[in-house]
C-alpha positions as CSV (number, residue, x, y, z in Angstrom):
1,M,133.9,164.1,63.3
2,Q,130.9,161.7,62.1
3,N,131.1,160.5,58.5
4,A,129.5,157.9,55.9
5,C,132.3,155.7,54.4
6,S,132.7,153.9,51.2
7,G,134.9,151.2,49.5
8,D,137.5,153.9,48.2
9,L,140.1,153.8,50.9
10,S,141.7,156.8,49.9
11,S,138.6,158.7,49.6
12,N,138.0,157.9,53.3
13,F,141.4,159.0,54.3
14,N,141.4,162.2,52.5
15,K,137.8,162.7,53.9
16,A,139.2,162.4,57.7
17,E,142.5,164.6,56.8
18,Q,139.9,167.1,55.5
19,G,137.8,167.0,58.8
20,I,140.7,167.1,60.8
21,R,141.7,170.3,59.3
22,E,138.2,171.7,59.6
23,A,138.1,171.0,63.2
24,A,141.5,172.4,64.0
25,Q,140.6,175.7,62.2
26,K,137.3,175.8,64.2
27,G,139.5,175.6,67.3
28,A,139.6,171.8,68.1
29,Q,142.4,170.4,70.4
30,I,141.4,167.0,70.5
31,I,140.0,165.5,67.6
32,C,138.8,162.0,67.5
33,L,137.8,159.9,64.4
34,Q,135.1,157.2,64.2
35,E,135.9,153.5,64.5
36,L,137.6,152.1,61.5
37,F,137.0,155.1,59.3
38,G,139.4,153.8,56.8
39,S,137.2,151.6,55.1
40,L,133.4,150.3,55.1
41,Y,132.4,148.6,58.2
42,F,133.7,144.8,57.0
43,C,132.5,143.0,60.1
44,D,129.2,142.6,58.4
45,V,130.5,139.6,56.7
46,E,133.1,136.8,57.5
47,D,135.5,137.2,54.6
48,H,139.4,136.6,54.8
49,D,140.2,139.0,52.0
50,N,139.1,141.7,54.5
51,F,142.5,141.1,56.5
52,G,144.0,142.8,53.7
53,L,142.6,145.9,55.0
54,A,144.9,146.0,58.3
55,E,148.2,147.4,58.8
56,K,150.9,147.7,61.4
57,I,150.5,150.1,64.2
58,P,152.7,152.7,64.4
59,G,152.7,152.3,60.6
60,P,151.8,154.3,57.5
61,S,148.5,155.8,59.0
62,T,149.9,156.8,62.1
63,D,153.0,158.5,60.7
64,K,150.7,160.3,58.2
65,F,148.6,161.4,61.2
66,S,151.5,162.2,63.3
67,A,152.7,164.7,60.6
68,L,148.9,166.1,60.4
69,A,148.7,166.5,64.3
70,K,152.2,168.3,64.3
71,E,151.2,170.5,61.3
72,L,148.0,171.7,63.0
73,G,149.0,171.2,66.8
74,V,146.2,168.8,67.6
75,V,145.8,165.5,69.4
76,I,144.4,162.9,67.0
77,I,142.7,159.7,67.9
78,A,143.0,157.5,65.0
79,S,140.8,154.2,65.1
80,L,142.6,151.3,62.7
81,F,142.6,147.9,62.2
82,E,146.0,146.5,63.5
83,K,148.1,143.6,61.8
84,R,150.1,142.4,65.1
85,A,151.2,139.4,63.2
86,E,150.2,136.8,60.7
87,G,146.9,135.6,61.6
88,L,147.0,137.7,64.7
89,Y,144.7,141.1,64.1
90,H,143.2,143.8,66.7
91,N,140.9,146.4,66.5
92,T,143.0,149.4,67.6
93,T,143.1,153.1,68.3
94,A,146.3,155.2,67.9
95,V,146.8,158.7,70.0
96,L,148.8,161.2,68.3
97,D,150.0,164.3,70.3
98,A,149.9,167.7,69.4
99,D,153.8,167.6,68.7
100,G,153.2,164.7,66.6
101,T,154.4,162.3,69.0
102,Y,153.2,158.8,68.6
103,L,151.8,158.1,72.4
104,G,150.7,154.6,72.0
105,K,147.6,152.8,71.2
106,Y,144.4,151.0,73.0
107,R,143.5,147.6,71.7
108,K,139.5,146.8,71.8
109,M,139.1,144.6,74.8
110,H,135.3,143.6,74.5
111,I,134.6,141.9,70.9
112,P,131.0,141.4,69.9
113,D,129.7,139.0,67.7
114,D,126.2,139.2,66.4
115,P,124.4,139.4,63.0
116,G,126.1,142.3,61.1
117,F,128.9,142.4,63.7
118,Y,131.1,139.6,63.4
119,E,134.0,140.9,65.0
120,K,135.7,137.7,66.7
121,F,135.9,136.7,63.3
122,Y,138.7,139.4,62.9
123,F,139.5,140.9,66.1
124,T,142.1,139.3,68.9
125,P,140.9,140.7,72.4
126,G,142.8,143.4,73.4
127,D,145.8,142.7,75.7
128,L,147.4,146.1,76.7
129,G,144.8,146.7,79.3
130,Y,143.1,149.7,79.6
131,K,145.0,152.9,78.8
132,V,145.3,156.6,79.4
133,F,147.2,159.1,77.6
134,K,148.8,162.1,78.6
135,T,148.3,164.6,75.8
136,K,149.2,168.2,75.4
137,F,145.6,169.3,76.2
138,A,144.6,166.4,79.0
139,T,145.0,163.2,80.2
140,I,142.6,161.1,77.7
141,G,141.0,157.2,78.0
142,V,140.2,156.0,74.7
143,L,137.8,153.2,74.7
144,I,136.2,151.4,71.6
145,C,132.5,150.9,70.5
146,W,131.5,147.5,72.4
147,D,133.3,148.7,75.1
148,Q,130.5,151.3,75.4
149,W,128.4,148.8,77.4
150,Y,130.8,147.8,80.2
151,P,130.7,150.1,83.1
152,E,133.9,148.0,84.4
153,A,136.1,149.6,81.4
154,A,135.1,153.2,82.2
155,R,135.7,153.0,85.7
156,I,139.2,151.6,85.0
157,T,140.1,153.9,82.7
158,S,138.5,156.8,85.2
159,L,140.4,155.5,88.2
160,M,143.8,155.4,86.1
161,G,143.5,159.2,85.9
162,A,141.2,159.9,82.7
163,E,140.0,163.4,82.6
164,L,137.9,162.6,79.5
165,L,136.7,159.4,77.8
166,F,136.3,158.9,74.3
167,Y,134.2,156.4,72.5
168,P,135.0,155.8,68.5
169,T,132.0,153.7,67.6
170,A,130.5,151.9,64.5
171,I,126.7,150.9,65.6
172,G,123.7,151.0,63.7
173,W,120.2,149.9,63.0
174,H,119.2,147.1,60.1
175,K,117.6,149.3,57.7
176,D,114.3,147.6,57.6
177,Q,114.0,147.8,61.4
178,D,111.1,149.5,63.0
179,E,111.1,153.0,64.3
180,T,110.4,152.1,67.9
181,T,113.0,149.4,68.1
182,N,115.3,152.3,66.7
183,K,114.4,154.6,69.2
184,E,115.0,152.2,72.1
185,Q,118.5,151.1,70.8
186,Y,119.6,154.6,70.5
187,H,118.4,155.7,73.9
188,A,120.0,152.4,75.8
189,W,123.5,153.3,73.6
190,Q,123.3,156.7,74.7
191,T,122.1,156.3,78.2
192,I,124.6,153.8,79.2
193,Q,127.4,156.2,77.9
194,K,125.7,158.9,79.9
195,S,126.2,156.8,83.0
196,H,129.8,156.4,82.8
197,A,129.9,160.2,82.7
198,V,128.0,160.5,86.0
199,A,129.5,157.5,87.8
200,N,133.2,158.6,87.3
201,G,132.9,162.4,87.2
202,V,134.6,162.8,83.5
203,P,132.9,163.8,80.3
204,V,132.3,161.5,77.5
205,V,132.7,161.9,73.8
206,S,131.3,159.4,71.6
207,V,131.8,159.5,67.6
208,N,129.7,157.1,65.3
209,R,129.5,157.0,61.7
210,V,126.4,157.7,59.2
211,G,125.0,156.1,56.2
212,I,123.8,152.7,54.8
213,E,126.3,149.9,54.3
214,G,125.0,146.7,53.4
215,D,121.8,146.3,55.5
216,M,123.2,148.2,58.1
217,K,122.0,152.2,58.7
218,F,124.8,153.5,61.0
219,W,122.8,155.8,63.3
220,G,125.3,158.7,63.9
221,G,124.0,160.7,67.0
222,S,127.6,161.1,68.1
223,F,127.4,163.1,71.2
224,V,129.2,165.0,74.0
225,T,128.2,164.8,77.9
226,N,129.8,167.0,80.6
227,A,130.8,165.3,83.8
228,F,127.4,164.7,85.1
229,G,126.2,162.8,82.0
230,W,124.3,166.1,80.5
231,V,124.2,165.9,76.8
232,T,126.0,169.3,76.0
233,Y,125.9,168.2,71.9
234,Q,124.1,165.4,69.6
235,A,124.6,164.8,66.3
236,D,121.9,164.3,63.5
237,H,121.1,160.5,62.5
238,E,122.0,161.0,59.1
239,K,124.6,163.8,58.2
240,E,128.1,164.1,57.9
241,L,129.5,166.7,60.0
242,V,132.5,168.1,61.8
243,H,131.5,169.5,65.1
244,V,133.6,171.0,67.9
245,E,132.3,171.3,71.4
246,E,134.2,173.3,74.1
247,I,134.4,171.3,77.1
248,D,134.5,172.8,80.5
249,M,137.0,170.4,82.5
250,D,136.6,172.3,85.8
251,L,133.3,170.8,86.1
252,S,134.9,167.4,87.1
253,D,136.1,168.8,90.2
254,R,132.9,170.2,91.0
255,Y,130.6,167.3,90.2
256,R,133.1,165.0,92.5
257,T,133.0,167.3,95.1
258,H,129.5,167.4,95.5
259,W,128.5,163.6,94.7
260,P,131.4,162.0,95.9
261,F,130.7,158.5,94.4
262,L,134.7,157.7,94.4
263,R,135.1,158.7,97.9
264,D,132.2,156.2,99.0
265,R,133.2,153.1,96.9
266,R,133.3,150.0,98.9
267,I,136.4,148.4,97.2
268,E,136.5,145.6,99.8
269,T,133.3,144.0,98.9
270,Y,133.7,144.3,95.0
271,S,135.6,140.8,94.5
272,P,132.4,139.0,93.4
273,I,132.4,141.0,90.3
274,L,135.7,138.8,89.0
275,K,133.3,135.7,88.6
276,R,131.5,135.5,85.6
277,F,128.0,134.6,87.3
278,I,127.6,134.6,91.0
279,D,125.6,131.0,91.5
280,E,123.8,130.4,94.5
281,D,126.1,127.5,95.5
């Protein structure tokens, strides 16, 4: 589900609910909302007032989506701004199973701090580790936006048994940026996620937002790959939409058998990756 957001919080949540209902009517089993769908992307500025957008998890939003998941018989992946305690906040995704059960949450591990993306001002890095959720339809792994650029996160989540990787995300271009740079950035963003599918033999679903917010034009382009990184669906860069993609889960076994990357991993050689940088001395 790829939406534009506004400053009207109730409108954003209503749009999300309508999209979930539409997706369920089209046959969706697992429905993923974009990152921080409930508001404008507030991390473009450092403003203490924005902490008022946060909520407890589980809390009001998870209660609402739990009831909706149970009503429709679908799994819902909902990206929320979590208030853990006074002065302690996370960028968090909750997972509701098809019977309405709250399965748990994943807290974003990698937190960016760039012009227009001042997330370190708001979010404490996740401390729950990487997570998988055993839903009615599949065992899924959920990572969030900036996590997309890190193969380690996808690898660990896949090794924990994830059969699908979902990435709720909010990423875009500066609205005045040149077209060549735009294409280069989108290509890099999609390519790194396609590589997670290839390396781990699992499908990847990446869900972005659209629309102009401040100086940012969110680039949409939500997409789905099969278990070998082939893009089976890519959304428009401008339009809001609800799309349902059928994923052949049997392909993971086929690709992992014919391209046995997991078999040939030399895990005894990988300890240097625990260093920040490998200096010569």
